[in-house]
N, C-alpha and C positions, 0 to 999 in steps of 0.2 A: 558557548559553554566554557566555564572557567575551571582551571585546575583547583584542587583543594589548596588552601592557603600555604600549608607547609610544603607541599610539592612545588608550588609556584616559587617559593623562596629558594628551594634547592635548584630548581630550573634556572632561576635568575642568576644564581651564583656560578653556573656552569662555566662560563667563559671569563670570569672575573678573577683578578689576582687575589684581592682581599676586599671585603666590604664590611660595613657596620649596619646596624639595624636601620638607621635613618636612610642610608643610601638604598637599601633594599626597598624600604617603604616608598621612597620617591619614585622608584622604577615601577612599582606595582600600583601606585595610587590611581592611575587611570582606570584600571580594571577592578580594583578591590576597595578603593577609597570610600565608596558609598556604604560599605558593610559596617555594621555596628562594632564588630570585633576587629576592625582595622585601627589598632592602637599600638603604641610602642611597647607597652607591657606584654601584650600577647605575642607580638612579633619577636621580642626578646625570648619569650618562652619557646617559640618555634625554633629559634637558633640554638637554644640550650638543649632542646629535645633532639635536634639533628646532630648536635655534638655528642650527646649521650649515646646515640646510635652509631657513631663513627662515620657519619656522612659529611660532617664539616669539622674543622678544628680551629681553636682559638689561635690566632697568630700574634696579636699584640693588644695592648690596651693603653689608654691615655686619658687625660682630662682635657675637655674642651675649654673654650674661653670662659664658660660659666661654671667651671669646676664640676662638670657633669662627666661621669665615667662613660667613655666610648670604647666599646669592645669590637675588635676586628676579627673576622673569620674568613677562612678559605675552604673551598670544597675539597674533599679528599678523593682519592681514586675510587673508593667504594661509593661515594656520593655521585661521581661521574658515571659509574657503572649503573647505579640506580636510575639516574636520569635517562641514560641510553636505553635501559630495559623497559621503563615504565611510562616515559613521557613521549607521546607521539611527536614526530618531527614537526608537525604543523604548530605545536605549542612552544617549540624551542626558542630560547632567547627572546622572550616576550617583549 
C-alpha cells in the first residue's frame, strides 16, 4: 500500500534540510514513477498546496544550467507534526 502522493512528498521531506521538486521525485520514483500523474507539474502543485497549508515553506530559488527555475522547500514544524500524527512509522523516510 502506498501513501497518497502529497502525503508521501511531506513524509519524504521529514528529515531533509531543503529539497526541490526534482529531488523529491527522484526519491519517490521507485514507488510512484509508474503512475500517470507522476510528473513535475503535478508535484510542483503538491509543494505549493503544502506551502499554502503551512506544512512546508519556500527557502530559496535559483536558475539551473538550462535557465529553468528551481524552487527549494523545507518542512515546517506543523509539517513534521502532521507526519508524526498521520503517517505510520512503517512508512517513514521511504
